[in-house]
C-alpha positions as CSV (number, residue, x, y, z in Angstrom):
1,M,50.1,-30.2,-46.7
2,A,48.5,-32.4,-49.3
3,R,45.4,-34.3,-48.2
4,T,45.9,-38.1,-48.2
5,F,43.8,-41.2,-48.6
6,W,40.6,-40.9,-46.5
7,H,41.0,-37.1,-46.1
8,Q,41.0,-36.1,-49.7
9,Y,37.2,-35.9,-49.9
10,F,36.6,-34.5,-46.5
11,V,35.6,-31.0,-45.6
12,R,36.1,-29.0,-42.4
13,V,33.3,-28.7,-39.8
14,T,33.3,-27.5,-36.2
15,L,32.5,-30.0,-33.5
16,L,32.0,-29.4,-29.8
17,D,34.7,-31.1,-27.8
18,T,33.9,-31.1,-24.1
19,N,37.5,-30.9,-23.1
20,Q,39.0,-28.6,-25.7
21,G,36.1,-26.4,-26.8
22,R,35.2,-26.1,-30.4
23,R,37.6,-27.5,-33.0
24,A,37.6,-28.2,-36.7
25,V,37.7,-31.8,-38.0
26,D,37.3,-33.4,-41.4
27,I,34.1,-35.1,-42.5
28,P,33.1,-36.7,-45.8
29,D,32.5,-34.1,-48.6
30,G,29.0,-35.1,-49.7
31,P,26.1,-37.3,-48.6
32,I,26.6,-40.9,-47.6
33,S,23.3,-41.9,-49.2
34,D,23.1,-42.9,-52.9
35,G,20.7,-40.2,-53.9
36,P,20.6,-36.4,-53.6
37,P,19.1,-34.8,-50.4
38,A,15.4,-34.3,-50.7
39,G,15.3,-31.0,-48.9
40,L,16.6,-29.0,-45.9
41,R,15.5,-31.6,-43.4
42,E,17.3,-34.3,-45.2
43,R,20.4,-32.2,-45.6
44,K,20.4,-31.6,-41.8
45,K,20.1,-35.3,-41.2
46,L,23.0,-36.1,-43.5
47,A,25.1,-33.3,-41.9
48,T,24.4,-34.8,-38.4
49,R,25.3,-38.3,-39.6
50,D,28.5,-37.0,-41.1
51,A,29.4,-35.0,-38.0
52,L,28.8,-38.1,-35.7
53,S,30.9,-40.4,-37.9
54,A,33.7,-37.8,-38.1
55,A,33.7,-37.4,-34.3
56,A,33.8,-41.2,-33.9
57,L,36.8,-41.5,-36.1
58,R,38.7,-38.6,-34.5
59,L,38.1,-39.9,-30.9
60,A,39.0,-43.5,-31.9
61,L,42.3,-42.3,-33.4
62,E,43.1,-40.2,-30.3
63,R,42.0,-42.6,-27.6
64,G,41.7,-46.0,-29.1
65,P,38.3,-47.3,-30.1
66,E,37.8,-49.3,-26.9
67,N,38.0,-46.0,-24.9
68,V,35.3,-44.2,-26.9
69,R,31.7,-44.2,-25.6
70,V,28.6,-43.2,-27.4
71,D,28.2,-40.3,-25.0
72,D,31.6,-39.0,-26.0
73,I,30.8,-39.2,-29.7
74,A,27.5,-37.5,-29.2
75,A,29.0,-34.7,-27.1
76,A,31.8,-34.1,-29.6
77,A,29.1,-33.7,-32.4
78,G,27.0,-31.5,-30.2
79,V,24.0,-33.8,-30.1
80,S,22.3,-36.1,-27.5
81,P,23.1,-39.8,-27.2
82,R,19.5,-40.5,-28.2
83,T,20.1,-38.6,-31.4
84,Y,23.3,-40.7,-32.0
85,N,21.2,-43.9,-31.6
86,N,18.9,-42.7,-34.4
87,Y,21.9,-42.9,-36.8
88,F,24.2,-45.6,-35.7
89,S,23.8,-48.9,-33.9
90,S,27.4,-49.0,-32.6
91,R,30.6,-46.9,-32.4
92,E,32.2,-49.4,-34.9
93,E,29.5,-48.5,-37.5
94,A,30.1,-44.8,-37.1
95,I,33.9,-45.1,-37.4
96,C,33.6,-47.2,-40.6
97,V,31.1,-44.9,-42.2
98,A,33.5,-42.0,-41.8
99,L,36.3,-44.0,-43.6
100,T,34.3,-45.4,-46.5
101,A,31.6,-42.8,-47.2
102,N,31.0,-42.3,-50.9
103,L,34.0,-44.3,-52.0
104,A,32.1,-46.7,-54.2
105,L,30.0,-43.9,-55.6
106,R,33.1,-42.0,-56.6
107,V,34.6,-45.0,-58.3
108,R,31.3,-45.5,-60.2
109,G,31.4,-41.9,-61.3
110,A,35.0,-42.3,-62.5
111,L,34.1,-45.4,-64.5
112,C,31.2,-43.7,-66.3
113,A,33.4,-40.7,-67.1
114,R,36.3,-42.8,-68.4
115,P,37.9,-41.6,-71.7
116,A,36.8,-43.2,-75.0
117,G,38.9,-46.2,-75.8
118,T,39.7,-47.1,-72.2
119,S,38.9,-50.7,-71.4
120,L,36.7,-51.6,-68.4
121,A,39.7,-53.3,-66.7
122,E,41.9,-50.3,-67.1
123,A,39.2,-47.9,-65.9
124,I,38.4,-49.9,-62.8
125,V,42.0,-50.3,-61.8
126,D,42.8,-46.7,-62.4
127,A,39.6,-45.5,-60.6
128,L,40.3,-47.6,-57.5
129,I,43.9,-46.6,-57.2
130,A,42.9,-42.9,-57.7
131,Q,40.3,-43.1,-54.9
132,Y,42.3,-45.2,-52.5
133,C,45.7,-43.8,-53.0
134,A,45.5,-40.1,-53.7
135,G,48.4,-39.3,-51.5
136,E,50.0,-42.1,-49.4
137,P,47.4,-43.4,-46.9
138,D,47.7,-42.9,-43.2
139,Q,48.7,-46.3,-41.8
140,A,47.4,-45.5,-38.4
141,T,43.9,-45.0,-39.9
142,I,44.0,-48.3,-41.8
143,C,45.4,-50.0,-38.7
144,L,42.4,-48.8,-36.8
145,L,40.1,-50.8,-39.1
146,F,41.8,-54.0,-38.1
147,S,42.5,-53.2,-34.5
148,S,39.6,-55.2,-33.1
149,P,37.3,-58.0,-34.2
150,A,34.2,-55.7,-34.0
151,L,35.8,-53.0,-36.2
152,R,37.1,-55.5,-38.7
153,S,33.6,-57.2,-38.9
154,E,31.9,-53.8,-39.4
155,F,34.4,-52.7,-42.0
156,F,33.8,-55.9,-44.0
157,A,30.1,-55.3,-43.8
158,T,30.5,-51.8,-45.0
159,A,32.8,-52.8,-47.8
160,T,30.2,-55.4,-48.9
161,A,27.5,-52.7,-49.0
162,M,29.8,-50.7,-51.3
163,E,29.7,-53.4,-53.9
164,R,26.2,-52.5,-55.2
165,P,27.2,-49.1,-56.8
166,L,30.2,-50.8,-58.3
167,A,28.1,-53.6,-59.7
168,E,25.7,-51.0,-61.2
169,A,28.6,-49.2,-62.9
170,I,29.9,-52.5,-64.3
171,A,26.4,-53.3,-65.6
172,E,26.0,-49.9,-67.2
173,C,29.4,-50.3,-68.9
174,T,28.7,-53.8,-70.2
175,G,25.0,-53.5,-71.2
176,Q,23.9,-55.8,-68.4
177,D,21.4,-55.6,-65.5
178,A,22.9,-55.4,-62.1
179,A,19.6,-56.8,-60.5
180,R,19.1,-59.6,-63.0
181,D,22.6,-60.6,-64.2
182,L,25.2,-62.4,-62.0
183,F,28.2,-61.2,-63.9
184,P,28.4,-57.5,-62.6
185,R,27.8,-58.5,-59.0
186,V,30.4,-61.2,-59.1
187,L,33.0,-58.9,-60.6
188,A,32.1,-56.1,-58.1
189,G,32.7,-58.6,-55.2
190,A,36.0,-59.7,-56.7
191,V,37.2,-56.2,-57.1
192,S,36.1,-55.2,-53.6
193,G,37.8,-58.3,-52.1
194,A,41.0,-57.6,-54.0
195,A,41.1,-54.1,-52.6
196,R,40.5,-55.3,-49.1
197,V,43.2,-57.9,-49.3
198,A,45.6,-55.4,-50.7
199,A,45.0,-53.1,-47.8
200,E,45.5,-55.9,-45.3
201,H,48.7,-57.1,-47.0
202,W,50.1,-53.6,-47.2
203,L,49.4,-53.0,-43.5
204,A,50.9,-56.3,-42.4
205,A,54.1,-55.7,-44.4
206,G,54.8,-52.5,-42.5
207,S,57.3,-51.3,-45.1
208,G,58.0,-51.9,-48.8
209,P,55.9,-51.0,-51.8
210,S,53.3,-48.3,-51.6
211,L,49.6,-49.2,-51.3
212,A,49.1,-48.2,-54.9
213,T,51.6,-50.8,-56.0
214,V,50.1,-53.5,-53.9
215,L,46.6,-52.6,-55.0
216,R,47.5,-52.6,-58.6
217,E,49.1,-56.1,-58.2
218,A,46.0,-57.4,-56.4
219,L,43.7,-56.1,-59.1
220,S,45.8,-57.6,-61.8
221,W,44.5,-61.0,-60.8
222,V,40.9,-59.8,-61.4
223,A,41.7,-58.0,-64.6
224,P,41.3,-61.1,-66.9
225,A,37.7,-61.4,-65.7
226,L,37.1,-57.7,-66.3
227,R,38.6,-58.0,-69.8
228,A,36.2,-60.9,-70.5
229,A,33.4,-58.4,-70.4
230,A,34.4,-57.2,-73.8
231,T,34.5,-60.6,-75.5
232,P,31.9,-61.5,-78.1
233,S,30.1,-63.8,-75.6
234,N,29.2,-60.7,-73.5
235,P,27.1,-57.8,-74.4
236,G,30.1,-55.6,-74.9
237,E,31.1,-52.2,-73.4
238,P,28.7,-49.5,-74.5
239,E,29.5,-46.0,-73.2
240,C,28.1,-45.2,-69.7
């Protein structure tokens, strides 16, 4: 069966479930941090973080987030609650990390690898759709994000943090400085917001167009600003 949405970049790991013994679940394929692991210790820390977030997501989908305790997540990942608290401040944070890990970094990579002659607007739209919509997303998983005020708030905070890699990619592709110039950060915020609104709209509709169609329509409202990056008043679009 084809992997869909959040699961396309997940790998199999074995977690300890106190009720069912050891079982395989999906975790993000790659580190959640921006940079490469520094060594064995760092890789172990990243693996533990990934395992905890994967356990949090699985238990939340099975039981409902309100019925998941920190002790349950820690036990499923085979670590102590104290270890859990070294990585996450809440169950909501752990769940959202599992869903959004590396998404912005993958979009950034796709932008910098875009074919010659592809405009920034086309590249961003295509990259976001490819990362969000490879396979039709699991509605139950998206619904989980909006099932409680705490989860919704945490997801928005996580999505905001994802804007920085996207702003850096836009800056690289337009010859600007993401730390100094306002333009890349404003566009990254607009793109991130459009993607979030598209997901909410698609979920609320319940049926109708696919998420890819809704996402493309939402991003079409941002595209004119992206195309403005290539006008003479801007530095242009050098190759990444």
